[in-house]
C-alpha positions in Angstrom: -129.1 -48.1 -20.9 -131.2 -46.8 -17.2 -134.7 -45.6 -16.2 -133.9 -41.9 -15.2 -136.8 -40.6 -13.8 -140.9 -41.9 -13.8 -143.2 -39.5 -12.7 -146.6 -40.5 -11.3 -150.2 -38.4 -12.2 -153.7 -39.1 -10.6 -153.0 -42.6 -9.2 -154.0 -43.2 -5.4 -152.3 -40.6 -3.2 -149.8 -39.6 -6.3 -151.9 -36.8 -8.3 -148.0 -36.0 -9.0 -145.0 -37.2 -7.7 -141.1 -37.5 -9.6 -139.4 -40.8 -8.7 -135.8 -39.9 -9.5 -134.0 -43.2 -10.0 -130.7 -44.4 -8.7 -128.2 -46.2 -10.9 -128.3 -49.1 -8.7 -131.1 -48.8 -6.1 -133.5 -47.1 -5.4 -135.3 -46.9 -1.6 -138.4 -45.3 -1.1 -138.8 -44.3 2.5 -142.0 -42.5 4.3 -144.3 -42.2 7.7 -147.8 -44.7 7.2 -150.2 -43.6 4.3 -147.8 -40.9 2.4 -148.0 -42.7 -0.8 -145.0 -45.6 -1.0 -147.2 -48.3 -2.1 -148.8 -46.5 -4.5 -145.8 -46.0 -6.1 -145.4 -49.7 -6.5 -148.8 -50.2 -7.6 -148.4 -47.8 -10.4 -145.2 -49.7 -11.1 -146.7 -52.7 -10.9 -150.3 -51.6 -13.1 -148.3 -49.5 -15.5 -145.0 -51.5 -16.2 -145.4 -55.1 -15.1 -149.2 -56.0 -15.4 -149.6 -53.4 -18.3 -153.6 -52.6 -17.1 -155.5 -53.8 -14.4 -156.4 -50.1 -13.4 -159.7 -49.3 -12.0 -161.8 -46.7 -10.4 -160.3 -47.7 -6.7 -156.7 -46.2 -8.6 -157.7 -43.0 -9.4 -157.0 -39.9 -7.1 -159.8 -39.1 -5.0 -159.4 -35.6 -5.1 -160.1 -35.7 -9.6 -163.3 -37.5 -9.3 -165.1 -33.8 -8.4 -163.3 -32.6 -11.4 -164.3 -36.1 -13.5 -167.9 -35.6 -12.3 -168.2 -32.0 -13.5 -166.3 -32.8 -16.9 -169.1 -35.8 -17.6 -171.9 -34.3 -16.3 -171.5 -30.9 -19.1 -172.0 -33.7 -21.6 -175.1 -33.8 -23.6 -176.4 -35.8 -26.5 -175.8 -33.2 -29.2 -172.5 -32.1 -28.0 -169.6 -33.6 -29.2 -167.8 -34.8 -25.9 -163.9 -33.8 -25.7 -162.3 -36.5 -23.7 -159.0 -34.5 -23.0 -159.9 -33.2 -20.0 -161.4 -36.5 -19.0 -158.1 -38.7 -19.8 -156.0 -35.2 -17.9 -158.3 -36.6 -14.6 -157.0 -40.4 -14.6 -153.4 -42.5 -14.1 -150.8 -41.5 -16.4 -147.1 -42.1 -15.7 -144.1 -40.4 -17.7 -141.1 -42.8 -18.2 -137.9 -41.2 -19.3 -135.2 -43.5 -20.1 -131.3 -42.8 -21.0 -130.1 -45.0 -23.8 -126.9 -44.8 -26.1 -126.5 -44.5 -29.5 -124.8 -48.5 -29.4 -128.3 -49.1 -28.1 -130.7 -48.0 -31.3 -132.0 -51.4 -32.5 -133.8 -51.7 -28.6 -135.1 -48.4 -29.1 -136.0 -47.5 -32.3 -139.2 -47.4 -31.9 -139.4 -44.6 -29.1 -137.3 -42.6 -30.7 -139.0 -38.7 -31.5 -136.5 -37.6 -34.6 -134.2 -38.8 -36.9 -131.6 -36.7 -35.3 -131.5 -38.3 -31.6 -128.0 -39.8 -31.3 -128.4 -41.0 -27.7 -129.5 -39.7 -24.2 -132.7 -39.6 -23.4 -136.2 -40.9 -24.6 -139.3 -40.6 -22.9 -142.8 -42.7 -23.2 -146.3 -41.5 -21.5 -148.3 -44.4 -20.7 -151.9 -43.4 -20.6 -156.0 -44.9 -20.3 -157.1 -44.2 -23.1 -160.7 -45.8 -24.5 -160.4 -49.2 -26.8 -161.4 -48.8 -30.2 -164.9 -48.1 -30.7 -165.2 -47.4 -27.6 -167.9 -44.5 -27.0 -167.8 -43.5 -23.6 -170.1 -40.7 -23.7 -173.2 -42.5 -25.5 -172.8 -45.4 -22.7 -172.8 -43.1 -20.2 -175.7 -40.7 -21.3 -177.2 -44.3 -22.3 -177.0 -45.8 -19.1 -178.6 -42.7 -17.1 -181.3 -42.4 -19.5 -182.2 -45.9 -18.9 -181.9 -45.3 -15.1 -184.2 -42.4 -14.9 -187.1 -43.8 -17.1 -187.1 -47.2 -14.8 -187.0 -44.7 -11.3 -190.3 -44.8 -9.7 -192.2 -41.5 -9.3 -191.0 -39.7 -5.8 -187.6 -42.0 -4.5 -185.2 -39.9 -5.8 -185.6 -37.8 -3.1 -185.5 -40.5 -1.0 -181.9 -41.3 -2.0 -183.1 -43.8 -3.8 -181.3 -44.2 -7.3 -180.8 -46.7 -10.5 -176.9 -47.3 -11.8 -175.7 -45.1 -12.6 -176.0 -42.8 -9.8 -172.9 -41.1 -11.2 -170.0 -41.1 -13.4 -167.9 -42.7 -11.1 -170.1 -45.6 -10.3 -170.9 -46.1 -14.2 -166.7 -46.6 -14.7 -166.8 -49.1 -11.4 -168.8 -51.6 -13.8 -166.9 -50.7 -17.0 -164.1 -49.0 -17.1 -162.0 -51.8 -17.7 -164.4 -52.6 -20.9 -163.8 -48.9 -22.2 -160.5 -48.1 -21.3 -156.9 -49.6 -22.2 -153.5 -48.4 -21.8 -151.9 -46.9 -24.8 -148.2 -45.6 -25.3 -147.5 -42.0 -26.5 -143.3 -40.4 -26.9 -142.8 -37.5 -25.2 -140.4 -34.6 -26.6 -136.8 -35.1 -24.4 -136.5 -31.1 -24.8 -139.6 -30.5 -22.5 -137.6 -32.8 -19.9 -136.8 -30.9 -16.9 -134.1 -31.4 -14.1 -135.5 -30.0 -11.1 -138.4 -27.9 -10.5 -142.4 -28.4 -9.9 -143.9 -31.6 -11.1 -146.0 -31.5 -14.4 -146.6 -33.3 -17.4 -145.1 -32.0 -20.2 -147.7 -30.9 -23.1 -147.8 -34.5 -25.8 -145.9 -33.4 -29.5 -149.4 -32.4 -31.7 -151.1 -35.2 -33.7 -149.5 -37.5 -31.4 -150.4 -41.3 -32.1 -150.3 -44.1 -29.7 -148.0 -46.8 -30.0 -150.0 -49.6 -28.1 -149.5 -50.6 -24.4 -146.3 -52.2 -24.5 -143.8 -50.0 -25.6 -141.2 -51.8 -23.6 -141.1 -55.1 -25.2 -138.0 -56.7 -25.5 -136.4 -53.8 -23.8 -137.5 -54.7 -20.6 -137.8 -57.0 -18.0 -140.1 -56.7 -14.7 -139.8 -59.2 -11.3 -141.3 -57.9 -8.6 -141.9 -59.7 -4.5 -145.1 -58.1 -3.1 -145.7 -57.3 0.6 -148.4 -60.2 0.4 -146.1 -62.8 0.4 -148.2 -65.1 3.1 -146.0 -66.5 5.2 -147.7 -68.8 7.8 -147.1 -71.7 10.4 -148.0 -75.1 8.7 -151.7 -75.2 7.5 -153.3 -73.8 4.2 -154.6 -69.6 4.2 -155.6 -68.2 1.0 -153.5 -66.1 -1.8 -153.8 -62.5 -2.6 -157.0 -63.2 -4.2 -159.0 -65.1 -1.2 -158.4 -68.5 -2.8 -158.1 -71.9 -0.2 -153.8 -72.3 -0.8 -152.3 -75.0 1.3 -149.1 -73.7 3.2 -146.6 -75.5 1.7 -147.4 -73.4 -2.1 -146.6 -70.4 -0.3 -143.1 -71.3 0.2 -139.5 -72.2 -1.3 -141.1 -75.6 -2.2 -143.5 -73.7 -4.5 -141.0 -71.4 -6.2 -138.6 -74.6 -6.6 -140.5 -76.2 -9.5 -140.6 -73.0 -11.7 -137.3 -72.9 -11.9 -136.6 -76.9 -12.5 -139.0 -77.1 -15.1 -137.2 -73.9 -17.2 -133.9 -74.0 -16.0 -133.1 -77.9 -14.8 -135.7 -80.3 -16.1 -134.0 -82.8 -17.7 -136.8 -84.0 -20.3 -135.7 -80.5 -21.4 -133.0 -80.7 -24.4 -131.6 -83.3 -22.6 -127.4 -83.7 -21.8 -126.1 -87.0 -21.1 -125.6 -86.5 -17.9 -129.3 -86.6 -18.5 -129.9 -89.2 -20.1 -128.4 -91.0 -16.9 -130.9 -89.5 -14.7 -133.9 -89.9 -17.1 -132.7 -94.3 -17.6 -132.4 -93.9 -13.6 -136.1 -92.8 -13.2 -137.3 -95.2 -15.9 -136.1 -98.5 -14.2 -137.4 -96.7 -11.2 -140.7 -96.7 -13.1 -140.7 -100.4 -14.2 -139.3 -101.8 -11.2 -142.7 -100.2 -9.4 -144.7 -100.9 -11.8 -144.0 -104.0 -11.0 -144.8 -104.2 -7.9 -148.3 -102.4 -8.1 -149.4 -105.3 -10.3 -148.5 -107.9 -8.3 -150.1 -105.5 -5.0 -153.7 -105.6 -6.8 -153.6 -108.3 -8.6 -155.8 -110.2 -5.9 -158.3 -106.8 -6.4 -158.7 -106.8 -9.6 -159.3 -110.0 -10.4 -162.2 -109.6 -7.2 -163.4 -107.5 -9.4 -164.0 -109.3 -12.9 -165.4 -111.9 -10.3 -167.8 -109.2 -9.7 -168.4 -109.5 -13.4 -166.7 -106.4 -14.3 -165.3 -105.3 -16.9 -167.3 -108.4 -18.8 -167.4 -108.8 -22.4 -164.6 -108.0 -25.4 -165.7 -104.3 -25.6 -164.8 -102.8 -22.0 -161.6 -102.0 -20.9 -159.7 -103.8 -18.2 -158.3 -101.9 -15.3 -154.5 -101.2 -15.2 -152.9 -99.5 -12.5 -149.5 -97.8 -13.4 -147.4 -95.3 -12.0 -145.4 -92.0 -14.2 -142.7 -90.8 -12.7 -141.9 -86.9 -14.0 -138.8 -85.3 -12.6 -140.7 -82.3 -11.2 -143.0 -84.9 -9.4 -140.4 -84.8 -6.3 -140.3 -81.3 -6.0 -144.6 -81.2 -5.0 -144.6 -81.7 -1.6 -144.1 -80.4 1.6 -141.0 -81.4 2.0 -139.6 -81.0 -0.6 -137.1 -78.8 1.1 -136.1 -79.5 4.0 -133.3 -78.1 6.6 -130.5 -79.7 9.0 -130.9 -79.9 12.2 -128.8 -81.6 13.5 -124.7 -80.2 13.0 -123.6 -83.3 12.8 -123.7 -86.4 10.4 -127.0 -88.1 11.9 -128.8 -85.8 8.6 -132.1 -84.7 11.7 -133.8 -82.8 9.1 -137.2 -81.1 9.4 -139.8 -79.5 6.1 -139.2 -76.0 6.0 -142.4 -75.5 7.7 -141.3 -76.0 10.9 -138.5 -73.3 10.7 -139.2 -69.7 12.0 -141.0 -67.4 9.7 -138.1 -64.4 9.4 -135.6 -67.8 8.0 -138.3 -69.0 5.9 -138.8 -65.3 4.4 -134.9 -64.1 3.7 -134.1 -67.6 2.0 -137.4 -67.2 -0.1 -136.4 -63.6 -1.3 -133.1 -64.3 -1.7 -134.2 -67.6 -4.0 -136.3 -64.8 -5.5 -134.0 -62.8 -6.5 -131.8 -65.6 -8.0 -134.4 -66.9 -10.2 -135.4 -63.9 -11.8 -131.7 -62.8 -12.5 -131.5 -66.5 -14.1 -135.0 -65.8 -16.0 -133.3 -62.8 -17.4 -130.1 -63.9 -18.3 -131.5 -67.2 -20.0 -129.8 -69.9 -17.7 -129.6 -73.8 -18.5 -132.7 -74.7 -19.9 -133.9 -71.7 -20.8 -131.7 -71.0 -23.8 -132.8 -74.6 -25.8 -136.5 -73.6 -25.5 -138.5 -73.3 -28.7 -138.9 -68.8 -28.7 -141.8 -67.7 -30.3 -141.6 -65.2 -34.0 -141.5 -61.8 -31.8 -138.8 -62.7 -28.9 -135.9 -60.0 -29.4 -133.2 -62.2 -26.5 -132.7 -60.7 -24.0 -134.0 -57.6 -22.7 -131.0 -55.0 -22.0 -132.9 -53.3 -19.2 -134.2 -55.2 -15.8 -136.3 -53.3 -13.2 -136.9 -55.6 -9.9 -139.6 -54.4 -7.1 -139.3 -55.2 -3.9 -142.2 -54.0 -1.2 -141.4 -54.3 2.5 -138.9 -56.8 2.6 -138.9 -56.5 6.2 -141.9 -58.5 7.5 -140.4 -61.0 9.7 -136.9 -60.4 9.5 -135.2 -59.6 12.4 -132.9 -56.0 12.5 -129.8 -57.6 11.7 -131.2 -59.7 8.6 -132.9 -56.8 7.7 -129.7 -54.6 7.2 -127.8 -58.3 5.7 -130.7 -58.6 2.8 -130.6 -54.9 1.9 -126.8 -54.9 1.7 -127.1 -58.3 -0.3 -129.8 -58.2 -2.6 -128.0 -55.9 -5.3 -125.5 -58.3 -5.4 -127.9 -61.3 -6.0 -129.4 -59.8 -8.4 -125.9 -59.0 -10.5 -124.6 -62.1 -9.9 -123.4 -63.5 -12.7 -120.7 -63.4 -15.4 -122.3 -60.9 -18.1 -123.8 -58.6 -15.2 -120.3 -58.7 -13.2 -118.0 -57.8 -15.6 -117.5 -54.1 -16.3 -119.8 -52.1 -19.0 -122.0 -54.7 -19.2 -125.3 -53.8 -22.1 -127.7 -55.1 -19.4 -128.6 -53.1 -16.6 -130.6 -54.0 -13.1 -132.4 -51.2 -11.7 -133.5 -52.4 -7.6 -136.7 -50.2 -5.8 -137.5 -51.2 -2.7 -140.8 -49.3 -0.4 -139.9 -50.3 3.6 -140.9 -48.7 6.8 -138.1 -49.9 8.2 -135.0 -47.5 9.3 -132.5 -50.5 9.1 -133.6 -51.0 5.8 -132.4 -47.3 5.0 -129.5 -47.5 7.1 -128.1 -50.5 4.6 -128.4 -48.1 1.7 -126.2 -44.8 0.5 -128.1 -42.1 1.4 -128.2 -40.4 -2.3 -130.8 -43.0 -2.5 -133.1 -42.8 -0.6 -136.8 -41.1 -2.0 -138.7 -39.8 0.9 -142.6 -39.9 0.4 -144.2 -36.9 2.4 -147.9 -36.5 2.9 -149.6 -33.2 1.6 -152.9 -31.8 3.7 -155.6 -31.7 0.8 -155.7 -27.8 -0.3 -157.6 -29.4 -3.6 -160.0 -32.4 -2.6 -161.1 -34.5 0.0 -158.2 -36.6 0.5 -154.3 -35.5 1.3 -151.9 -36.6 -1.5 -148.1 -37.0 -1.3 -145.4 -35.7 -3.4 -141.6 -37.0 -3.6 -138.2 -35.9 -1.8 -134.9 -36.5 -3.5 -132.2 -37.0 -1.2 -129.8 -36.6 -3.7 -127.8 -33.2 -3.9 -129.9 -31.9 -1.2 -127.0 -30.4 0.8 -125.4 -29.1 -2.7 -121.1 -28.0 -2.8 -121.3 -28.2 1.5 -119.6 -31.8 1.6 -118.7 -31.1 5.7 -122.6 -30.4 6.2 -123.4 -33.4 4.5 -120.7 -35.9 5.5 -121.4 -35.0 9.1 -125.8 -35.1 8.5 -124.7 -39.0 6.7 -122.4 -39.7 9.3 -124.9 -39.1 12.1 -127.5 -40.7 10.8 -125.9 -44.5 10.5 -124.6 -43.4 13.7 -128.2 -43.4 15.0 -131.8 -44.5 13.0 -133.3 -43.5 10.1 -136.8 -43.5 11.7 -137.1 -39.7 11.2 -137.8 -40.8 7.5 -141.1 -43.1 8.9 -141.8 -40.2 11.3 -145.0 -38.3 12.0 -143.1 -35.6 13.7 -139.7 -34.8 14.9 -137.9 -33.2 17.9 -134.6 -32.1 17.8 -132.9 -32.1 21.5 -129.7 -30.7 23.3 -128.9 -34.3 25.0 -129.7 -37.3 26.9 -131.5 -35.4 30.0 -134.5 -34.4 27.4 -134.2 -37.7 25.7 -135.2 -39.6 29.3 -137.8 -37.8 30.4 -139.2 -35.7 27.4 -141.2 -39.6 26.2 -142.7 -39.2 30.5 -143.8 -35.6 29.8 -145.8 -36.6 26.4 -147.2 -39.8 27.4 -148.9 -38.6 30.0 -149.5 -34.9 29.3 -150.3 -34.5 25.7 -152.4 -37.4 24.6 -152.2 -36.0 20.7 -148.6 -36.9 20.9 -148.5 -40.0 22.9 -150.2 -41.8 19.7 -147.7 -39.9 17.1 -144.9 -41.4 15.7 -142.0 -39.5 17.1 -138.8 -39.1 16.1 -136.0 -38.0 18.6 -132.9 -36.5 17.1 -130.6 -35.7 20.2 -128.0 -33.0 18.8 -126.9 -29.6 20.6 -127.4 -26.0 19.2 -123.8 -26.0 18.0 -124.8 -29.0 15.4 -128.7 -29.0 14.8 -128.3 -26.1 12.2 -126.7 -28.6 10.5 -129.7 -31.0 9.9 -131.7 -27.9 8.0 -131.3 -28.8 4.7 -132.7 -32.2 5.6 -135.4 -30.9 7.6 -136.8 -28.5 5.6 -136.7 -31.0 2.8 -138.9 -33.6 4.8 -141.6 -31.5 6.0 -142.4 -33.1 8.4 -143.7 -31.0 11.6 -140.3 -30.4 13.6 -139.8 -28.9 17.3 -136.4 -27.8 18.1 -135.5 -28.4 22.1 -132.6 -26.0 22.7 -130.8 -24.0 25.5 -130.1 -20.6 25.0 -126.3 -20.9 26.5 -126.2 -16.9 26.7 -122.5 -15.8 27.3 -121.5 -12.3 28.6 -118.4 -10.2 28.8 -116.1 -10.1 32.0 -113.2 -8.4 33.5 -110.8 -11.2 34.6 -107.5 -9.7 35.9 -107.7 -6.7 33.8 -108.5 -9.1 30.4 -112.1 -9.1 28.8 -113.3 -12.3 29.0 -116.4 -14.3 27.1 -118.3 -16.6 29.9 -121.5 -18.7 30.1 -123.7 -16.4 32.1 -127.6 -17.1 33.5 -129.7 -15.1 31.4 -130.7 -11.9 32.3 -132.6 -9.1 30.7 -130.9 -5.7 30.4 -127.2 -7.2 30.6 -126.2 -7.0 27.1 -125.8 -10.8 26.8 -125.7 -12.3 23.2 -125.4 -16.4 22.7 -123.7 -18.8 20.8 -126.2 -21.1 20.4 -125.9 -21.7 16.5 -129.5 -22.4 15.3 -131.2 -19.7 16.8 -128.5 -17.2 15.9 -128.5 -18.5 11.9 -131.8 -20.0 11.8 -134.6 -19.8 14.2 -135.1 -17.1 15.0 -132.1 -15.2 13.8 -131.8 -13.6 16.8 -128.5 -13.1 18.5 -129.4 -11.1 21.2 -130.6 -12.8 24.8 -132.3 -9.0 25.7 -134.9 -10.1 21.6 -135.3 -13.5 22.2 -136.5 -13.1 25.9 -139.4 -10.8 23.9 -142.8 -12.7 23.7 -142.3 -14.5 20.2 -144.7 -13.7 17.7 -147.7 -16.4 18.3 -146.9 -16.0 22.4 -146.2 -19.9 21.8 -143.0 -20.5 20.1 -140.4 -18.8 17.1 -141.8 -20.7 14.0 -141.0 -20.4 10.6 -144.0 -19.1 8.5 -143.1 -20.9 5.4 -142.7 -25.1 7.1 -143.9 -26.6 10.2 -140.7 -26.2 12.5 -140.7 -24.0 15.5 -137.6 -23.4 18.4 -138.2 -23.5 21.8 -135.7 -22.3 24.3 -135.9 -21.2 28.0 -137.7 -18.2 28.9 -139.0 -16.2 31.5 -141.4 -18.2 33.5 -142.7 -17.7 37.2 -141.0 -19.2 40.4 -142.5 -18.9 43.9 -139.9 -19.6 46.8 -140.6 -18.8 49.9 -142.8 -16.0 49.9 -141.9 -14.5 47.1 -143.0 -15.0 43.4 -140.2 -13.8 40.2 -140.1 -13.8 36.8 -137.1 -16.4 36.3 -135.2 -17.7 33.0 -133.9 -20.7 33.4 -130.7 -21.3 31.6 -131.0 -25.1 30.3 -133.4 -28.0 30.7 -132.3 -29.2 34.0 -132.6 -26.2 36.0 -135.6 -24.8 34.4 -137.4 -28.6 35.3 -136.4 -28.2 39.1 -138.0 -24.6 39.1 -141.0 -26.3 37.6 -141.2 -29.7 40.0 -139.6 -28.2 42.8 -141.8 -31.0 45.1 -140.3 -34.0 42.2 -136.4 -33.2 42.3 -136.4 -33.2 46.6 -138.4 -36.5 46.6 -135.6 -38.1 44.1 -133.0 -37.0 46.0 -134.3 -38.9 48.9 -133.4 -42.3 47.2 -130.3 -44.0 48.7 -128.2 -43.7 44.7 -129.4 -40.4 44.0 -126.2 -38.6 41.9 -125.1 -35.5 43.3 -126.9 -33.3 41.1 -130.3 -34.1 42.1 -129.2 -33.4 45.9 -127.5 -30.1 45.0 -130.4 -29.8 43.3 -132.6 -30.9 46.2 -131.1 -28.5 48.9 -130.6 -25.6 47.1 -134.4 -25.7 46.8 -134.6 -26.2 50.5 -132.3 -23.4 51.6 -133.1 -20.4 48.5 -134.8 -17.8 50.6 -135.8 -16.2 47.2 -136.3 -17.0 43.6 -133.4 -15.1 42.7 -131.5 -16.9 45.0 -132.9 -20.7 43.9 -131.7 -19.8 39.8 -128.0 -18.8 41.0 -128.0 -21.5 43.3 -128.9 -23.9 41.0 -127.2 -22.5 38.0 -123.9 -22.6 40.3 -124.7 -26.2 40.6 -124.9 -27.2 37.4 -121.1 -26.2 36.5 -120.2 -27.9 39.2 -122.0 -30.9 39.0 -122.5 -32.2 35.7 -124.9 -35.1 35.6 -127.0 -34.5 33.4 -128.4 -38.1 32.5 -127.7 -39.1 36.4 -130.0 -36.4 37.5 -133.0 -37.7 34.7 -132.9 -40.6 35.7 -133.2 -40.4 39.2 -136.8 -38.3 38.5 -137.3 -41.9 37.2 -137.4 -43.5 40.5 -140.6 -40.8 42.0 -143.3 -42.7 43.3 -145.3 -40.8 40.5 -144.2 -39.6 37.8 -147.3 -38.4 36.2 -146.5 -35.2 38.5 -143.3 -34.3 36.3 -144.6 -31.3 34.5 -142.5 -30.0 30.9 -141.0 -26.5 32.0 -143.2 -23.6 30.1 -141.1 -23.3 27.3 -140.8 -26.9 26.7 -145.2 -26.7 27.1 -145.1 -23.9 24.8 -143.7 -26.0 21.7 -145.1 -29.4 22.7 -148.4 -27.7 22.5 -147.8 -25.8 19.2 -145.9 -29.4 17.9 -149.5 -31.0 18.3 -151.7 -28.7 16.9 -149.1 -29.1 13.4 -150.8 -32.0 13.6 -154.0 -32.0 14.1 -154.3 -28.8 13.0 -155.7 -27.2 16.1 -154.6 -24.4 17.8 -151.2 -23.6 18.3 -150.3 -24.4 14.9 -148.2 -21.7 13.3 
């Protein structure tokens, strides 16, 4: 048995989001404020807490429609709550179960013909029994209007409730509760638009907890409260001693459930209990002797006096768990030898504390689920159905306080810890564990299988006041193209997964762009300087292989590439194709696969040099993707100004920054390419001569990275400007991020 899909509707940023579940672990990735936390909170409130939903959990863009629904109510008309319920949060949970699981899922089976397969359950907010939402709202409004002072409404003053949302701010928990309805498996669709299927006619709710005895839910949330020694506050703002937020506080419940010798004692437990009894007796004798004088002094003062007044007796009671109820219950041996020098856990680094704490919690989740140790001997209530066949573990932002190596190790081991039990490790186990992790860390994502990623992408507001989010499933993204899938996954593994968390992506040709573009952006493009940009260093021969991934992410993407012009020349009577400096009217073509097969899909140099449709760069009209390549730019050399088309980023940069290149060449260790460029700039008589000289020297001294590094030595790097074709691309990208001019 396993979850196959969970669809979330009208919950915070997720107006309609589909979360396809991997068999083992599912990673939620995406940029900041993209909806990952909304998904984790929805899973917690619907599946774990089974309630606690309030007005802040309703998608903000839904309130306009909700207010219209409530505003149409009158005292005479009967209120139809169906439209209202469709605007409130609910989730659709899809499970796959075998016929052998019948005894667990009998109450979820929609028809008598079911023999295994999909089962669907909708959990939604519904009015509580006897709750008349319409009458309560109208009565509250009438009472407020009756008390409203004359003339104050025009000044903005109004009594509660001013609108339906304000009414629900106070009354939502009193009026609504969760209820579950069965879904028809035939309405399940493998792909397509995320839309809730209709409930079967005359659907009857089956209660707020349809997964009782079926699902064991555990969570490690992001607010773990780790700090140095001292007090702090918990999630509710209550003062909590620092020790209560660390591993010591987790040991006590584990001890009570699985180890406590007072629960169904074994022979070994009896021996331990006898030792504690002896210690308690000895200590009590010492207390009696030590307090004897003090008690006698009290008695000499006349208290306690008489036969009816109780006498004072001081004694101790040693309980097994008491030995763990102090800040030093967990200690770390820092000696490294037999000296045994130890410190309490509060004196260790936050990362080490966090790692140990999370691993211990995972162990506790597993052992609680599997009823390890004394747990089995505890008295079960009549409704207990034994061990649930399915465990769902939620971990929010495990990277907090962990350095990058530990992040990868934790992610690689977390699922193994959850399955480290003899009943879970064996093949064909009847128990299933599914782990859901939300993260902002590329290193966490790096440790996962590509198909386990679920990418949360922000959508600009098209139907309301705030942006919402959707989810892209990385499974099957490349279809049957195994070669492309292999290239992309291996490329990402060899670099970083930061593109899954970026505000925008810039695909570049090589090291020179990677070195200089951040400086150009920092000093000349302020809107981009504050954005989270991911740079993918890919040549024009490979960038097109990233097309399925980039289009799925729907993040504004600028591809900066070279024309890679070629021309046919006659060499010794043979017609040979070789690299050429781009020229109009020379019947040149290109070998750049991005420009040929993706965007703009043109192979002839003359057509590529023509002005792009929006005068900035070629863009995909249906997606926020643009490509920038060398186009004609005005160059002044000597007394002449001509239009020149460069061939690479390096000669385009030199043509636009002649003085900076000349300054860089003065450095003692300047590379041959920088010195050669500077010489060409000083000796060429015309722009055409300069362009030809730079092209020839590129072939002779291919030291592109060294050339870029030399430019970092110039006195004022702010004078360095992007070549015109890149400037056009960066202007477009800034517009795509801000919604201003330049966006397609």
